[in-house]
C-alpha positions, 0 to 999 in steps of 0.5 A: 966947815969940813969938805970931805967925810971918812968913815975909816974901817973901825967906825964903818965895822961898828956902825954896821954891827949896831945896825945889824943888832938893832935890826934883828932886835928891834925891827925896822922903825929903831933902826932906820931912826938910829940910821937917820939920826946917825947921819942929821949928827955926822952933817952938823959935825960936818958944818961944825965939828968943834961940837963934840967933847973933847975925848983925847987932847993929845990925839985930838979926838972928839965923841958925840953921843949919838944915843943914850947908849952910842957915842961917835968917835971922831977927828979933824985933819985939815978941811977931813972928818974921819970917823973913828968908831962907834962905842957903846957908852955901856961899856966900862970906859977903859974899853974905849978905842979910837 
């Protein structure tokens, strides 16, 4: 179990971009559901941080699918869960940025 959850700048920016898009295109209900689901998954990852699939073994980066359109990338450092980025799964996999 991790003690600290850290949002890096890229994760925060990409999360806010998704929220803004959902709000403009789909409205309050869908946006709220996405935010709730994201925070529930982050809580699950804090309890069991190895749930996510290994995306980059060398950099020790894991990924967890939030919705069919979005994956959260994160890394573990000691007792910290560092959220790296939210990736739109509809993009080409080579565009993944951690």
